[in-house]
Jmol script that loads the backbone (N, CA, C; Angstrom):
load data "model"
ATOM      1  N   UNK A   1      68.526  57.803 -61.771  1.00  0.00           N
ATOM      2  CA  UNK A   1      67.991  59.138 -62.162  1.00  0.00           C
ATOM      3  C   UNK A   1      68.464  60.263 -60.279  1.00  0.00           C
ATOM      4  N   UNK A   2      68.691  60.096 -59.767  1.00  0.00           N
ATOM      5  CA  UNK A   2      69.697  60.524 -58.601  1.00  0.00           C
ATOM      6  C   UNK A   2      70.926  61.360 -58.648  1.00  0.00           C
ATOM      7  N   UNK A   3      71.237  61.241 -60.034  1.00  0.00           N
ATOM      8  CA  UNK A   3      72.380  62.067 -60.432  1.00  0.00           C
ATOM      9  C   UNK A   3      72.149  63.185 -60.836  1.00  0.00           C
ATOM     10  N   UNK A   4      70.937  63.016 -61.320  1.00  0.00           N
ATOM     11  CA  UNK A   4      69.960  64.271 -62.178  1.00  0.00           C
ATOM     12  C   UNK A   4      69.456  65.430 -61.138  1.00  0.00           C
ATOM     13  N   UNK A   5      68.485  64.719 -59.540  1.00  0.00           N
ATOM     14  CA  UNK A   5      68.430  65.897 -59.008  1.00  0.00           C
ATOM     15  C   UNK A   5      69.694  66.717 -57.525  1.00  0.00           C
ATOM     16  N   UNK A   6      70.473  65.569 -58.361  1.00  0.00           N
ATOM     17  CA  UNK A   6      71.712  66.068 -57.242  1.00  0.00           C
ATOM     18  C   UNK A   6      72.225  66.735 -57.983  1.00  0.00           C
ATOM     19  N   UNK A   7      72.474  67.145 -59.150  1.00  0.00           N
ATOM     20  CA  UNK A   7      73.167  67.953 -59.942  1.00  0.00           C
ATOM     21  C   UNK A   7      72.774  69.277 -59.835  1.00  0.00           C
ATOM     22  N   UNK A   8      71.228  69.281 -60.049  1.00  0.00           N
ATOM     23  CA  UNK A   8      70.552  71.005 -59.752  1.00  0.00           C
ATOM     24  C   UNK A   8      71.277  72.112 -58.237  1.00  0.00           C
ATOM     25  N   UNK A   9      71.553  70.291 -57.422  1.00  0.00           N
ATOM     26  CA  UNK A   9      70.848  70.942 -55.770  1.00  0.00           C
ATOM     27  C   UNK A   9      72.346  71.883 -55.800  1.00  0.00           C
ATOM     28  N   UNK A  10      73.320  70.995 -56.517  1.00  0.00           N
ATOM     29  CA  UNK A  10      75.143  71.513 -56.082  1.00  0.00           C
ATOM     30  C   UNK A  10      75.291  73.007 -56.454  1.00  0.00           C
ATOM     31  N   UNK A  11      74.249  73.032 -58.179  1.00  0.00           N
ATOM     32  CA  UNK A  11      74.644  74.051 -59.052  1.00  0.00           C
ATOM     33  C   UNK A  11      74.152  75.267 -58.305  1.00  0.00           C
ATOM     34  N   UNK A  12      73.152  74.925 -57.416  1.00  0.00           N
ATOM     35  CA  UNK A  12      72.470  76.272 -56.134  1.00  0.00           C
ATOM     36  C   UNK A  12      73.069  76.475 -55.579  1.00  0.00           C
ATOM     37  N   UNK A  13      73.042  75.302 -54.656  1.00  0.00           N
ATOM     38  CA  UNK A  13      74.295  76.036 -53.817  1.00  0.00           C
ATOM     39  C   UNK A  13      75.391  76.601 -54.096  1.00  0.00           C
ATOM     40  N   UNK A  14      76.520  76.529 -55.046  1.00  0.00           N
ATOM     41  CA  UNK A  14      77.403  77.304 -55.811  1.00  0.00           C
ATOM     42  C   UNK A  14      77.171  78.762 -56.341  1.00  0.00           C
ATOM     43  N   UNK A  15      75.801  79.001 -56.545  1.00  0.00           N
ATOM     44  CA  UNK A  15      75.632  80.155 -56.994  1.00  0.00           C
ATOM     45  C   UNK A  15      75.474  80.868 -56.048  1.00  0.00           C
ATOM     46  N   UNK A  16      75.316  80.631 -54.589  1.00  0.00           N
ATOM     47  CA  UNK A  16      75.099  81.411 -53.476  1.00  0.00           C
ATOM     48  C   UNK A  16      76.341  81.924 -52.889  1.00  0.00           C
ATOM     49  N   UNK A  17      76.690  83.180 -53.325  1.00  0.00           N
ATOM     50  CA  UNK A  17      77.793  84.136 -52.722  1.00  0.00           C
ATOM     51  C   UNK A  17      78.406  84.006 -51.870  1.00  0.00           C
ATOM     52  N   UNK A  18      78.007  83.818 -50.323  1.00  0.00           N
ATOM     53  CA  UNK A  18      78.084  83.778 -49.094  1.00  0.00           C
ATOM     54  C   UNK A  18      78.238  81.466 -49.135  1.00  0.00           C
ATOM     55  N   UNK A  19      77.443  80.963 -49.621  1.00  0.00           N
ATOM     56  CA  UNK A  19      78.392  79.538 -49.392  1.00  0.00           C
ATOM     57  C   UNK A  19      79.738  79.339 -50.588  1.00  0.00           C
ATOM     58  N   UNK A  20      79.430  80.061 -51.636  1.00  0.00           N
ATOM     59  CA  UNK A  20      81.277  80.094 -52.172  1.00  0.00           C
ATOM     60  C   UNK A  20      82.074  80.447 -52.186  1.00  0.00           C
ATOM     61  N   UNK A  21      82.171  81.762 -51.010  1.00  0.00           N
ATOM     62  CA  UNK A  21      83.416  82.023 -50.215  1.00  0.00           C
ATOM     63  C   UNK A  21      83.111  81.131 -49.331  1.00  0.00           C
ATOM     64  N   UNK A  22      82.347  79.856 -48.800  1.00  0.00           N
ATOM     65  CA  UNK A  22      82.847  79.921 -47.511  1.00  0.00           C
ATOM     66  C   UNK A  22      83.650  78.283 -47.612  1.00  0.00           C
ATOM     67  N   UNK A  23      83.316  78.041 -48.941  1.00  0.00           N
ATOM     68  CA  UNK A  23      83.261  76.676 -49.874  1.00  0.00           C
ATOM     69  C   UNK A  23      84.689  76.889 -49.819  1.00  0.00           C
ATOM     70  N   UNK A  24      85.680  78.231 -50.588  1.00  0.00           N
ATOM     71  CA  UNK A  24      86.605  78.374 -51.080  1.00  0.00           C
ATOM     72  C   UNK A  24      87.711  78.343 -50.020  1.00  0.00           C
ATOM     73  N   UNK A  25      87.462  79.476 -49.022  1.00  0.00           N
ATOM     74  CA  UNK A  25      87.981  79.548 -47.613  1.00  0.00           C
ATOM     75  C   UNK A  25      88.274  78.578 -46.470  1.00  0.00           C
ATOM     76  N   UNK A  26      87.618  76.907 -47.035  1.00  0.00           N
ATOM     77  CA  UNK A  26      87.445  76.471 -46.421  1.00  0.00           C
ATOM     78  C   UNK A  26      88.846  75.225 -47.200  1.00  0.00           C
ATOM     79  N   UNK A  27      88.186  75.023 -48.157  1.00  0.00           N
ATOM     80  CA  UNK A  27      89.223  74.142 -49.276  1.00  0.00           C
ATOM     81  C   UNK A  27      90.899  75.002 -48.927  1.00  0.00           C
ATOM     82  N   UNK A  28      90.532  76.149 -48.697  1.00  0.00           N
ATOM     83  CA  UNK A  28      92.731  77.284 -48.193  1.00  0.00           C
ATOM     84  C   UNK A  28      92.987  76.872 -47.066  1.00  0.00           C
ATOM     85  N   UNK A  29      92.013  76.440 -46.266  1.00  0.00           N
ATOM     86  CA  UNK A  29      92.249  76.324 -44.979  1.00  0.00           C
ATOM     87  C   UNK A  29      92.947  74.627 -44.548  1.00  0.00           C
ATOM     88  N   UNK A  30      91.780  73.826 -45.663  1.00  0.00           N
ATOM     89  CA  UNK A  30      92.501  72.902 -45.546  1.00  0.00           C
ATOM     90  C   UNK A  30      93.525  72.070 -46.666  1.00  0.00           C
ATOM     91  N   UNK A  31      94.009  73.006 -47.515  1.00  0.00           N
ATOM     92  CA  UNK A  31      95.218  73.341 -47.883  1.00  0.00           C
ATOM     93  C   UNK A  31      96.721  73.106 -46.895  1.00  0.00           C
ATOM     94  N   UNK A  32      96.490  74.460 -46.346  1.00  0.00           N
ATOM     95  CA  UNK A  32      97.060  74.976 -44.882  1.00  0.00           C
ATOM     96  C   UNK A  32      97.355  73.849 -44.130  1.00  0.00           C
ATOM     97  N   UNK A  33      95.936  73.453 -43.894  1.00  0.00           N
ATOM     98  CA  UNK A  33      96.540  72.113 -42.305  1.00  0.00           C
ATOM     99  C   UNK A  33      96.697  71.100 -42.785  1.00  0.00           C
ATOM    100  N   UNK A  34      97.029  70.080 -44.074  1.00  0.00           N
ATOM    101  CA  UNK A  34      97.075  68.823 -44.679  1.00  0.00           C
ATOM    102  C   UNK A  34      98.765  69.809 -45.120  1.00  0.00           C
ATOM    103  N   UNK A  35      99.447  70.825 -45.319  1.00  0.00           N
ATOM    104  CA  UNK A  35     100.922  71.279 -45.733  1.00  0.00           C
ATOM    105  C   UNK A  35     101.011  71.088 -43.972  1.00  0.00           C
ATOM    106  N   UNK A  36     100.724  71.525 -43.150  1.00  0.00           N
ATOM    107  CA  UNK A  36     101.348  71.961 -41.872  1.00  0.00           C
ATOM    108  C   UNK A  36     101.479  70.154 -41.385  1.00  0.00           C
ATOM    109  N   UNK A  37     100.859  69.343 -41.681  1.00  0.00           N
ATOM    110  CA  UNK A  37     100.847  68.271 -40.826  1.00  0.00           C
ATOM    111  C   UNK A  37     101.764  67.684 -41.978  1.00  0.00           C
ATOM    112  N   UNK A  38     102.043  67.764 -42.952  1.00  0.00           N
ATOM    113  CA  UNK A  38     102.503  67.133 -43.699  1.00  0.00           C
ATOM    114  C   UNK A  38     104.397  67.504 -43.754  1.00  0.00           C
ATOM    115  N   UNK A  39     104.399  69.009 -43.047  1.00  0.00           N
ATOM    116  CA  UNK A  39     106.003  69.593 -42.366  1.00  0.00           C
ATOM    117  C   UNK A  39     106.101  69.066 -41.384  1.00  0.00           C
ATOM    118  N   UNK A  40     104.975  69.368 -40.727  1.00  0.00           N
ATOM    119  CA  UNK A  40     105.246  68.402 -39.241  1.00  0.00           C
ATOM    120  C   UNK A  40     106.003  67.000 -39.051  1.00  0.00           C
ATOM    121  N   UNK A  41     105.432  66.430 -39.985  1.00  0.00           N
ATOM    122  CA  UNK A  41     105.751  64.972 -40.243  1.00  0.00           C
ATOM    123  C   UNK A  41     107.224  64.791 -40.684  1.00  0.00           C
ATOM    124  N   UNK A  42     107.665  65.658 -41.611  1.00  0.00           N
ATOM    125  CA  UNK A  42     108.362  65.771 -42.401  1.00  0.00           C
ATOM    126  C   UNK A  42     109.867  66.284 -41.378  1.00  0.00           C
ATOM    127  N   UNK A  43     109.606  66.994 -41.078  1.00  0.00           N
ATOM    128  CA  UNK A  43     110.325  67.774 -39.875  1.00  0.00           C
ATOM    129  C   UNK A  43     110.793  67.141 -38.598  1.00  0.00           C
ATOM    130  N   UNK A  44     109.831  66.494 -38.215  1.00  0.00           N
ATOM    131  CA  UNK A  44     109.965  65.533 -37.306  1.00  0.00           C
ATOM    132  C   UNK A  44     110.439  66.161 -35.905  1.00  0.00           C
ATOM    133  N   UNK A  45     109.173  67.038 -35.346  1.00  0.00           N
ATOM    134  CA  UNK A  45     110.305  68.478 -34.043  1.00  0.00           C
ATOM    135  C   UNK A  45     109.762  67.130 -33.078  1.00  0.00           C
ATOM    136  N   UNK A  46     110.861  67.420 -31.858  1.00  0.00           N
ATOM    137  CA  UNK A  46     110.352  66.173 -30.381  1.00  0.00           C
ATOM    138  C   UNK A  46     110.265  64.971 -30.983  1.00  0.00           C
ATOM    139  N   UNK A  47     110.475  64.418 -32.030  1.00  0.00           N
ATOM    140  CA  UNK A  47     110.402  62.733 -32.553  1.00  0.00           C
ATOM    141  C   UNK A  47     108.906  62.390 -32.791  1.00  0.00           C
ATOM    142  N   UNK A  48     107.936  63.230 -33.359  1.00  0.00           N
ATOM    143  CA  UNK A  48     106.231  63.280 -32.949  1.00  0.00           C
ATOM    144  C   UNK A  48     106.496  62.414 -34.489  1.00  0.00           C
ATOM    145  N   UNK A  49     107.241  62.469 -35.550  1.00  0.00           N
ATOM    146  CA  UNK A  49     106.744  61.323 -36.369  1.00  0.00           C
ATOM    147  C   UNK A  49     107.172  59.793 -35.896  1.00  0.00           C
ATOM    148  N   UNK A  50     108.161  59.880 -34.860  1.00  0.00           N
ATOM    149  CA  UNK A  50     108.394  58.192 -34.446  1.00  0.00           C
ATOM    150  C   UNK A  50     107.764  58.037 -33.836  1.00  0.00           C
ATOM    151  N   UNK A  51     107.151  58.847 -32.733  1.00  0.00           N
ATOM    152  CA  UNK A  51     105.872  58.396 -31.667  1.00  0.00           C
ATOM    153  C   UNK A  51     104.783  58.501 -32.702  1.00  0.00           C
ATOM    154  N   UNK A  52     104.395  59.076 -33.960  1.00  0.00           N
ATOM    155  CA  UNK A  52     103.119  58.106 -34.093  1.00  0.00           C
ATOM    156  C   UNK A  52     103.231  57.185 -34.830  1.00  0.00           C
ATOM    157  N   UNK A  53     104.217  56.914 -35.435  1.00  0.00           N
ATOM    158  CA  UNK A  53     104.187  55.654 -36.040  1.00  0.00           C
ATOM    159  C   UNK A  53     104.835  54.715 -35.037  1.00  0.00           C
ATOM    160  N   UNK A  54     105.268  55.039 -33.952  1.00  0.00           N
ATOM    161  CA  UNK A  54     105.359  53.848 -33.255  1.00  0.00           C
ATOM    162  C   UNK A  54     104.449  52.822 -32.684  1.00  0.00           C
ATOM    163  N   UNK A  55     103.591  53.966 -32.558  1.00  0.00           N
ATOM    164  CA  UNK A  55     102.054  53.644 -31.737  1.00  0.00           C
ATOM    165  C   UNK A  55     101.299  52.168 -32.951  1.00  0.00           C
ATOM    166  N   UNK A  56     100.418  51.072 -32.438  1.00  0.00           N
ATOM    167  CA  UNK A  56      99.779  50.399 -32.406  1.00  0.00           C
ATOM    168  C   UNK A  56      99.143  50.757 -34.201  1.00  0.00           C
ATOM    169  N   UNK A  57      98.609  51.609 -33.904  1.00  0.00           N
ATOM    170  CA  UNK A  57      97.734  52.002 -34.876  1.00  0.00           C
ATOM    171  C   UNK A  57      98.031  53.543 -34.981  1.00  0.00           C
ATOM    172  N   UNK A  58      98.943  53.635 -36.347  1.00  0.00           N
ATOM    173  CA  UNK A  58      99.432  55.234 -35.743  1.00  0.00           C
ATOM    174  C   UNK A  58      98.187  56.237 -37.028  1.00  0.00           C
ATOM    175  N   UNK A  59      97.116  55.742 -38.165  1.00  0.00           N
ATOM    176  CA  UNK A  59      96.099  55.884 -38.628  1.00  0.00           C
ATOM    177  C   UNK A  59      95.254  56.770 -37.942  1.00  0.00           C
ATOM    178  N   UNK A  60      95.108  56.253 -36.779  1.00  0.00           N
ATOM    179  CA  UNK A  60      94.057  57.422 -36.055  1.00  0.00           C
ATOM    180  C   UNK A  60      94.879  58.077 -35.426  1.00  0.00           C
ATOM    181  N   UNK A  61      95.560  58.196 -34.919  1.00  0.00           N
ATOM    182  CA  UNK A  61      96.788  59.065 -34.640  1.00  0.00           C
ATOM    183  C   UNK A  61      97.047  60.622 -35.406  1.00  0.00           C
ATOM    184  N   UNK A  62      97.176  60.169 -36.906  1.00  0.00           N
ATOM    185  CA  UNK A  62      97.413  60.889 -37.853  1.00  0.00           C
ATOM    186  C   UNK A  62      95.859  61.388 -38.382  1.00  0.00           C
ATOM    187  N   UNK A  63      94.289  60.623 -38.077  1.00  0.00           N
ATOM    188  CA  UNK A  63      93.434  61.373 -38.565  1.00  0.00           C
ATOM    189  C   UNK A  63      92.565  62.501 -37.817  1.00  0.00           C
ATOM    190  N   UNK A  64      93.068  62.084 -36.170  1.00  0.00           N
ATOM    191  CA  UNK A  64      92.928  62.875 -34.954  1.00  0.00           C
ATOM    192  C   UNK A  64      93.949  64.568 -35.297  1.00  0.00           C
ATOM    193  N   UNK A  65      95.208  64.349 -35.753  1.00  0.00           N
ATOM    194  CA  UNK A  65      95.990  65.302 -36.144  1.00  0.00           C
ATOM    195  C   UNK A  65      95.621  66.255 -36.914  1.00  0.00           C
ATOM    196  N   UNK A  66      95.449  65.659 -38.020  1.00  0.00           N
ATOM    197  CA  UNK A  66      94.450  66.248 -39.377  1.00  0.00           C
ATOM    198  C   UNK A  66      93.273  66.888 -39.275  1.00  0.00           C
ATOM    199  N   UNK A  67      91.925  66.343 -39.180  1.00  0.00           N
ATOM    200  CA  UNK A  67      91.645  66.403 -38.419  1.00  0.00           C
ATOM    201  C   UNK A  67      91.181  67.791 -37.283  1.00  0.00           C
ATOM    202  N   UNK A  68      91.982  68.022 -36.267  1.00  0.00           N
ATOM    203  CA  UNK A  68      92.103  68.736 -35.054  1.00  0.00           C
ATOM    204  C   UNK A  68      92.965  69.979 -36.096  1.00  0.00           C
ATOM    205  N   UNK A  69      94.010  69.936 -36.866  1.00  0.00           N
ATOM    206  CA  UNK A  69      94.449  71.155 -38.255  1.00  0.00           C
ATOM    207  C   UNK A  69      93.564  72.021 -38.484  1.00  0.00           C
ATOM    208  N   UNK A  70      92.363  70.420 -39.305  1.00  0.00           N
ATOM    209  CA  UNK A  70      91.494  70.912 -40.716  1.00  0.00           C
ATOM    210  C   UNK A  70      90.072  71.669 -39.905  1.00  0.00           C
ATOM    211  N   UNK A  71      89.857  71.750 -38.887  1.00  0.00           N
ATOM    212  CA  UNK A  71      88.972  72.242 -37.945  1.00  0.00           C
ATOM    213  C   UNK A  71      89.506  73.970 -37.609  1.00  0.00           C
ATOM    214  N   UNK A  72      90.956  74.009 -37.173  1.00  0.00           N
ATOM    215  CA  UNK A  72      91.173  75.071 -36.932  1.00  0.00           C
ATOM    216  C   UNK A  72      91.401  76.148 -38.146  1.00  0.00           C
ATOM    217  N   UNK A  73      92.628  75.377 -39.358  1.00  0.00           N
ATOM    218  CA  UNK A  73      92.352  76.381 -39.949  1.00  0.00           C
ATOM    219  C   UNK A  73      91.272  76.569 -40.529  1.00  0.00           C
ATOM    220  N   UNK A  74      90.447  75.736 -41.151  1.00  0.00           N
ATOM    221  CA  UNK A  74      89.482  75.747 -42.027  1.00  0.00           C
ATOM    222  C   UNK A  74      88.315  77.076 -41.102  1.00  0.00           C
ATOM    223  N   UNK A  75      88.697  76.888 -39.984  1.00  0.00           N
ATOM    224  CA  UNK A  75      87.209  78.085 -39.703  1.00  0.00           C
ATOM    225  C   UNK A  75      88.258  79.349 -38.892  1.00  0.00           C
ATOM    226  N   UNK A  76      89.460  79.072 -39.495  1.00  0.00           N
ATOM    227  CA  UNK A  76      90.063  80.592 -39.214  1.00  0.00           C
ATOM    228  C   UNK A  76      90.581  81.107 -40.704  1.00  0.00           C
ATOM    229  N   UNK A  77      90.133  80.148 -41.870  1.00  0.00           N
ATOM    230  CA  UNK A  77      90.012  80.795 -42.913  1.00  0.00           C
ATOM    231  C   UNK A  77      88.647  81.320 -43.338  1.00  0.00           C
ATOM    232  N   UNK A  78      87.481  80.334 -42.775  1.00  0.00           N
ATOM    233  CA  UNK A  78      86.469  80.842 -43.159  1.00  0.00           C
ATOM    234  C   UNK A  78      86.094  82.196 -42.497  1.00  0.00           C
ATOM    235  N   UNK A  79      86.464  82.011 -41.205  1.00  0.00           N
ATOM    236  CA  UNK A  79      86.310  83.640 -40.255  1.00  0.00           C
ATOM    237  C   UNK A  79      86.506  84.839 -40.639  1.00  0.00           C
ATOM    238  N   UNK A  80      87.790  84.598 -40.947  1.00  0.00           N
ATOM    239  CA  UNK A  80      88.957  85.904 -42.138  1.00  0.00           C
ATOM    240  C   UNK A  80      88.066  86.218 -42.882  1.00  0.00           C
ATOM    241  N   UNK A  81      87.576  85.670 -43.949  1.00  0.00           N
ATOM    242  CA  UNK A  81      86.797  85.699 -45.180  1.00  0.00           C
ATOM    243  C   UNK A  81      85.571  86.258 -44.583  1.00  0.00           C
ATOM    244  N   UNK A  82      84.375  85.622 -43.798  1.00  0.00           N
ATOM    245  CA  UNK A  82      83.525  87.063 -43.314  1.00  0.00           C
ATOM    246  C   UNK A  82      83.647  87.905 -42.877  1.00  0.00           C
ATOM    247  N   UNK A  83      84.958  88.092 -42.151  1.00  0.00           N
ATOM    248  CA  UNK A  83      84.957  89.775 -41.523  1.00  0.00           C
ATOM    249  C   UNK A  83      85.609  90.727 -42.444  1.00  0.00           C
ATOM    250  N   UNK A  84      86.445  90.273 -43.019  1.00  0.00           N
ATOM    251  CA  UNK A  84      87.104  90.614 -44.302  1.00  0.00           C
ATOM    252  C   UNK A  84      86.033  91.279 -45.263  1.00  0.00           C
ATOM    253  N   UNK A  85      84.353  91.011 -45.192  1.00  0.00           N
ATOM    254  CA  UNK A  85      84.016  91.078 -46.432  1.00  0.00           C
ATOM    255  C   UNK A  85      83.134  93.007 -45.882  1.00  0.00           C
ATOM    256  N   UNK A  86      83.404  93.023 -44.936  1.00  0.00           N
ATOM    257  CA  UNK A  86      83.215  94.419 -44.575  1.00  0.00           C
ATOM    258  C   UNK A  86      84.124  95.717 -45.107  1.00  0.00           C
ATOM    259  N   UNK A  87      85.228  95.366 -45.835  1.00  0.00           N
ATOM    260  CA  UNK A  87      86.301  96.194 -45.688  1.00  0.00           C
ATOM    261  C   UNK A  87      86.130  96.911 -47.434  1.00  0.00           C
ATOM    262  N   UNK A  88      86.524  97.862 -47.634  1.00  0.00           N
ATOM    263  CA  UNK A  88      86.137  98.346 -48.538  1.00  0.00           C
ATOM    264  C   UNK A  88      87.271  98.113 -50.152  1.00  0.00           C
ATOM    265  N   UNK A  89      86.453  97.635 -50.896  1.00  0.00           N
ATOM    266  CA  UNK A  89      87.857  97.142 -52.193  1.00  0.00           C
ATOM    267  C   UNK A  89      88.741  97.998 -52.634  1.00  0.00           C
ATOM    268  N   UNK A  90      88.253  99.402 -52.710  1.00  0.00           N
ATOM    269  CA  UNK A  90      89.416  99.877 -53.432  1.00  0.00           C
ATOM    270  C   UNK A  90      90.493 100.915 -52.710  1.00  0.00           C
ATOM    271  N   UNK A  91      89.951 101.125 -51.354  1.00  0.00           N
ATOM    272  CA  UNK A  91      91.115 101.738 -50.325  1.00  0.00           C
ATOM    273  C   UNK A  91      91.271 100.432 -49.614  1.00  0.00           C
ATOM    274  N   UNK A  92      92.424 101.082 -49.195  1.00  0.00           N
ATOM    275  CA  UNK A  92      93.047  99.837 -47.978  1.00  0.00           C
ATOM    276  C   UNK A  92      93.036 100.167 -46.508  1.00  0.00           C
ATOM    277  N   UNK A  93      91.918 101.624 -46.357  1.00  0.00           N
ATOM    278  CA  UNK A  93      91.115 101.431 -44.626  1.00  0.00           C
ATOM    279  C   UNK A  93      90.536 100.927 -44.748  1.00  0.00           C
ATOM    280  N   UNK A  94      90.381 100.284 -43.471  1.00  0.00           N
ATOM    281  CA  UNK A  94      89.215  99.574 -42.770  1.00  0.00           C
ATOM    282  C   UNK A  94      87.598 100.191 -42.621  1.00  0.00           C
ATOM    283  N   UNK A  95      86.764  99.305 -42.812  1.00  0.00           N
ATOM    284  CA  UNK A  95      85.558 100.189 -42.441  1.00  0.00           C
ATOM    285  C   UNK A  95      84.866  99.355 -43.586  1.00  0.00           C
ATOM    286  N   UNK A  96      82.700  99.060 -43.608  1.00  0.00           N
ATOM    287  CA  UNK A  96      82.585  99.134 -44.495  1.00  0.00           C
ATOM    288  C   UNK A  96      81.532  99.472 -44.910  1.00  0.00           C
ATOM    289  N   UNK A  97      81.233 101.033 -45.018  1.00  0.00           N
ATOM    290  CA  UNK A  97      80.078 101.886 -45.361  1.00  0.00           C
ATOM    291  C   UNK A  97      80.121 102.261 -46.774  1.00  0.00           C
ATOM    292  N   UNK A  98      81.062 101.208 -48.079  1.00  0.00           N
ATOM    293  CA  UNK A  98      80.956 101.319 -48.989  1.00  0.00           C
ATOM    294  C   UNK A  98      80.685 100.350 -49.760  1.00  0.00           C
ATOM    295  N   UNK A  99      81.141  98.691 -49.260  1.00  0.00           N
ATOM    296  CA  UNK A  99      80.501  97.719 -50.134  1.00  0.00           C
ATOM    297  C   UNK A  99      79.715  96.813 -49.122  1.00  0.00           C
ATOM    298  N   UNK A 100      78.814  95.937 -49.879  1.00  0.00           N
ATOM    299  CA  UNK A 100      77.527  95.220 -49.865  1.00  0.00           C
ATOM    300  C   UNK A 100      78.391  93.841 -49.296  1.00  0.00           C
ATOM    301  N   UNK A 101      77.643  93.199 -47.847  1.00  0.00           N
ATOM    302  CA  UNK A 101      77.833  91.628 -47.363  1.00  0.00           C
ATOM    303  C   UNK A 101      77.130  90.926 -48.885  1.00  0.00           C
ATOM    304  N   UNK A 102      77.968  89.731 -48.788  1.00  0.00           N
ATOM    305  CA  UNK A 102      77.343  88.619 -49.465  1.00  0.00           C
ATOM    306  C   UNK A 102      75.976  88.329 -49.461  1.00  0.00           C
ATOM    307  N   UNK A 103      75.538  88.571 -47.939  1.00  0.00           N
ATOM    308  CA  UNK A 103      73.966  87.990 -47.875  1.00  0.00           C
ATOM    309  C   UNK A 103      73.080  89.362 -48.313  1.00  0.00           C
ATOM    310  N   UNK A 104      73.936  90.659 -48.162  1.00  0.00           N
ATOM    311  CA  UNK A 104      72.976  92.032 -48.240  1.00  0.00           C
ATOM    312  C   UNK A 104      72.712  91.463 -50.246  1.00  0.00           C
ATOM    313  N   UNK A 105      73.875  91.403 -50.603  1.00  0.00           N
ATOM    314  CA  UNK A 105      73.811  91.455 -52.118  1.00  0.00           C
ATOM    315  C   UNK A 105      72.944  90.320 -52.626  1.00  0.00           C
ATOM    316  N   UNK A 106      73.001  89.267 -51.958  1.00  0.00           N
ATOM    317  CA  UNK A 106      71.812  87.860 -52.554  1.00  0.00           C
ATOM    318  C   UNK A 106      70.445  88.439 -51.961  1.00  0.00           C
ATOM    319  N   UNK A 107      70.610  89.489 -51.124  1.00  0.00           N
ATOM    320  CA  UNK A 107      68.720  89.015 -50.487  1.00  0.00           C
ATOM    321  C   UNK A 107      68.352  90.438 -51.602  1.00  0.00           C
ATOM    322  N   UNK A 108      69.550  90.992 -52.280  1.00  0.00           N
ATOM    323  CA  UNK A 108      68.960  92.738 -53.167  1.00  0.00           C
ATOM    324  C   UNK A 108      68.989  91.550 -54.574  1.00  0.00           C
ATOM    325  N   UNK A 109      69.442  91.053 -54.697  1.00  0.00           N
ATOM    326  CA  UNK A 109      69.292  90.455 -55.828  1.00  0.00           C
ATOM    327  C   UNK A 109      68.145  89.702 -56.379  1.00  0.00           C
ATOM    328  N   UNK A 110      67.345  88.992 -55.361  1.00  0.00           N
ATOM    329  CA  UNK A 110      66.679  88.327 -54.513  1.00  0.00           C
ATOM    330  C   UNK A 110      65.214  89.017 -54.682  1.00  0.00           C
ATOM    331  N   UNK A 111      65.093  90.141 -54.400  1.00  0.00           N
ATOM    332  CA  UNK A 111      63.900  90.933 -54.252  1.00  0.00           C
ATOM    333  C   UNK A 111      63.880  91.811 -55.426  1.00  0.00           C
ATOM    334  N   UNK A 112      64.829  92.069 -56.595  1.00  0.00           N
ATOM    335  CA  UNK A 112      64.919  92.301 -57.808  1.00  0.00           C
ATOM    336  C   UNK A 112      64.316  91.488 -58.742  1.00  0.00           C
ATOM    337  N   UNK A 113      64.051  90.534 -58.981  1.00  0.00           N
ATOM    338  CA  UNK A 113      63.593  89.179 -59.501  1.00  0.00           C
ATOM    339  C   UNK A 113      62.603  88.863 -59.245  1.00  0.00           C
TER     340      UNK A 113
END
end "model"
wireframe off; spacefill off
backbone 0.3
color backbone group
């Protein structure tokens, strides 16, 4: 029974445009962070890979490195997506006079229904 109760909650969250925007951009930031950590380990700048794997518990060092990159790149991707919401979609100029924010669009939809 718990699976049936969680399924509608997930679909309700994914229907909210702002939440969906944040989730997609968090995934993009997480992919970028994972690729960057993998690239750092592959390129081995300053013998970073050797230092990490020479430790008694390299998993903790890798987890901390990956978590810090996930937080940084995930929040940067989400923040840039939120800030880009006010830009006009059809023109290359800045400003937000013509487009609606996801929160405003959600509020408009709930008022009309």
